[in-house]
C-alpha positions as CSV (number, residue, x, y, z in Angstrom):
1,M,145.9,-94.3,42.3
2,A,148.6,-91.7,42.0
3,K,147.7,-88.2,43.1
4,P,147.5,-85.7,40.2
5,T,150.3,-83.2,40.1
6,D,149.4,-79.6,40.8
7,D,151.2,-77.9,37.9
8,H,149.9,-74.5,38.9
9,E,151.3,-74.7,42.5
10,I,154.7,-75.9,41.3
11,S,155.0,-73.2,38.7
12,R,154.2,-70.5,41.3
13,R,156.9,-71.9,43.7
14,E,159.4,-71.9,41.0
15,L,158.5,-68.4,40.0
16,L,158.9,-67.1,43.5
17,E,162.2,-68.8,44.0
18,G,163.5,-67.6,40.7
19,A,162.4,-64.0,41.3
20,G,164.1,-64.1,44.7
21,A,167.4,-65.3,43.2
22,T,167.2,-62.6,40.5
23,L,166.6,-59.8,43.0
24,A,169.5,-61.0,45.2
25,A,171.8,-61.0,42.1
26,V,170.8,-57.6,41.1
27,A,171.3,-56.2,44.6
28,T,174.8,-57.7,44.8
29,V,175.8,-56.3,41.4
30,S,174.4,-52.9,42.3
31,A,176.4,-52.9,45.6
32,L,179.6,-53.9,43.8
33,E,179.1,-51.2,41.1
34,A,178.5,-48.6,43.8
35,Q,181.7,-49.2,45.7
36,P,184.2,-47.5,43.4
37,A,182.0,-44.4,43.2
38,A,181.7,-44.3,47.0
39,A,185.4,-44.7,47.5
40,Q,186.1,-42.0,44.9
41,S,183.8,-39.7,46.7
42,V,185.6,-40.2,50.0
43,T,189.0,-39.6,48.4
44,T,187.8,-36.5,46.7
45,N,186.2,-35.0,49.8
46,D,189.1,-36.0,52.1
47,T,191.0,-32.8,52.8
48,V,194.2,-33.4,54.8
49,P,195.1,-30.5,57.1
50,R,198.4,-28.8,56.2
51,T,200.5,-26.3,58.1
52,T,203.4,-24.1,57.0
53,I,206.3,-24.4,59.4
54,R,209.7,-22.8,59.7
55,V,212.5,-25.1,60.9
56,A,216.3,-24.9,60.8
57,V,217.9,-28.3,59.9
58,N,221.6,-28.6,60.2
59,G,221.9,-24.9,60.2
60,M,219.8,-24.3,57.1
61,R,216.5,-22.6,57.4
62,H,213.4,-24.0,55.7
63,R,209.9,-22.7,55.2
64,I,207.9,-25.7,54.2
65,E,204.3,-26.8,54.1
66,V,203.7,-30.2,55.8
67,E,200.7,-32.4,56.3
68,D,199.7,-32.2,60.0
69,R,200.0,-36.0,60.2
70,W,203.6,-36.2,59.0
71,T,206.3,-37.3,61.4
72,L,209.5,-35.4,61.7
73,A,211.2,-38.5,60.1
74,E,209.0,-38.2,57.1
75,L,209.8,-34.5,56.7
76,L,213.5,-35.2,57.0
77,R,213.7,-38.2,54.7
78,D,210.9,-37.7,52.2
79,R,210.9,-33.9,51.8
80,L,214.4,-32.8,52.6
81,G,216.2,-35.9,51.4
82,L,218.1,-36.5,54.7
83,T,218.0,-40.3,54.6
84,G,220.8,-40.7,57.2
85,T,217.9,-40.7,59.7
86,K,216.8,-44.4,59.6
87,L,213.4,-45.9,60.4
88,G,213.5,-49.0,62.4
89,C,210.6,-50.0,64.6
90,E,208.6,-46.8,63.7
91,R,207.0,-46.9,67.2
92,G,209.5,-45.0,69.4
93,E,211.3,-48.0,70.8
94,C,214.6,-48.7,68.9
95,G,216.1,-45.3,68.6
96,A,217.4,-45.7,65.0
97,C,215.6,-42.5,64.0
98,T,217.1,-40.3,66.8
99,V,217.8,-36.7,65.9
100,L,218.5,-33.7,68.0
101,L,215.7,-31.2,68.5
102,D,217.1,-28.0,70.1
103,G,219.9,-30.2,71.3
104,T,217.7,-32.8,72.9
105,P,217.5,-36.4,71.4
106,V,214.0,-37.3,70.1
107,Y,212.6,-40.2,68.2
108,S,211.7,-38.6,64.9
109,C,209.4,-41.5,63.9
110,S,207.0,-40.5,66.7
111,H,207.5,-36.7,66.8
112,L,205.2,-34.7,64.5
113,A,206.8,-32.4,62.0
114,V,204.5,-29.5,63.1
115,W,206.0,-29.8,66.6
116,A,209.4,-28.7,65.1
117,D,208.0,-25.3,64.0
118,G,210.4,-22.5,65.0
119,R,213.0,-25.0,66.3
120,S,216.4,-26.4,65.3
121,V,217.0,-30.0,64.2
122,Q,220.3,-31.7,63.8
123,T,220.6,-35.0,61.9
124,V,223.6,-37.2,61.3
125,E,224.4,-35.3,58.1
126,G,225.0,-32.3,60.3
127,L,227.8,-33.8,62.4
128,A,230.7,-33.4,60.0
129,R,232.0,-29.8,59.7
130,D,234.2,-28.3,57.0
131,G,234.9,-31.7,55.6
132,R,236.1,-33.1,58.9
133,L,234.3,-35.9,60.7
134,D,232.9,-35.3,64.1
135,P,235.1,-37.0,66.8
136,L,232.3,-39.5,67.4
137,Q,232.2,-40.5,63.8
138,Q,236.0,-40.9,63.8
139,T,236.1,-43.0,67.0
140,F,233.1,-45.1,66.0
141,A,235.1,-46.1,62.9
142,E,238.3,-46.7,64.9
143,H,236.6,-48.8,67.5
144,D,234.5,-50.8,65.0
145,A,231.3,-49.6,66.7
146,P,229.1,-49.9,63.6
147,Q,228.2,-53.4,62.7
148,C,225.4,-53.5,60.1
149,G,225.4,-49.8,60.5
150,F,221.6,-49.3,60.4
151,C,221.2,-48.0,63.9
152,T,224.5,-46.1,63.9
153,S,223.1,-42.7,63.0
154,G,220.7,-42.8,65.9
155,Q,223.5,-43.9,68.2
156,L,225.7,-41.1,67.0
157,M,223.0,-38.5,67.7
158,S,222.3,-39.7,71.2
159,A,226.1,-39.8,71.9
160,R,226.5,-36.3,70.5
161,A,223.7,-35.0,72.9
162,L,225.5,-36.7,75.8
163,L,228.9,-35.1,75.0
164,N,227.3,-31.7,74.5
165,A,225.9,-31.9,78.0
166,N,228.6,-33.8,79.6
167,P,232.0,-33.6,77.9
168,H,233.7,-36.1,80.3
169,P,231.2,-38.9,80.9
170,T,232.0,-42.1,82.8
171,A,231.2,-45.5,81.2
172,D,228.0,-45.6,83.4
173,D,227.0,-42.2,82.1
174,V,227.4,-43.4,78.5
175,R,225.3,-46.6,79.2
176,A,222.5,-44.5,80.8
177,A,222.5,-42.0,77.9
178,M,222.4,-44.7,75.3
179,A,219.7,-46.8,76.9
180,G,217.1,-45.6,74.4
181,N,219.1,-46.9,71.4
182,L,218.9,-50.6,70.6
183,C,221.5,-52.4,68.5
184,R,220.4,-55.7,66.9
185,C,224.0,-56.6,66.4
186,S,224.5,-56.2,70.3
187,N,227.7,-54.2,69.8
188,Y,227.1,-52.2,73.0
189,N,230.6,-52.4,74.5
190,R,232.1,-51.0,71.3
191,Y,229.7,-48.1,71.4
192,V,230.8,-47.3,75.0
193,E,234.5,-47.5,74.1
194,A,234.0,-45.2,71.0
195,I,232.1,-42.6,73.0
196,L,234.7,-42.5,75.8
197,A,237.4,-42.2,73.2
198,A,235.6,-39.3,71.6
199,A,235.2,-37.6,75.0
200,A,239.0,-37.7,75.3
201,S,239.4,-35.8,72.0
202,P,240.1,-32.1,72.1
203,R,237.3,-31.7,69.6
204,S,234.8,-33.6,71.7
205,R,232.3,-30.8,72.2
206,G,229.9,-30.2,69.4
């Protein structure tokens, strides 16, 4: 004879399983609904530190408020509109973003803007004077040094720092000075030729 079915026991099991599924669904929906509010709260309460700095860029003095997390490249490109400074690797390796800080070449992608407070910055836009190209710009064009041109501004700034410090470099001096600037087009010999030609120019000193 078949055993009678315990309807009461089955109903209780179904009730418990159904209640568990309902509670899980409610908890999931509640968590999802709470996420935007939590994110909004974090955004609202997140105060980014800012500092007002004074910096001379290509001879022009600026008093400007910057976020403490901004790089010098961000200040130059995004706030001052000096887009001649290029961003390549953005981790201080390729040299495309090189500018001169008090005459010394630095990677602006990894140099904080606040570190430039009270200092002087020169970018590629500051090389030409009175409508005349810097000798480096002229010889770079004459010797076909730029290829794609993306890294050229960084190359020019490193070369300008070299000629400012050493007006009559040897080819080895040039290679050593340019070691921190990579060229994906591998046009290194042309760079060396152009810099040596600029050194021979009577206007070689910046």
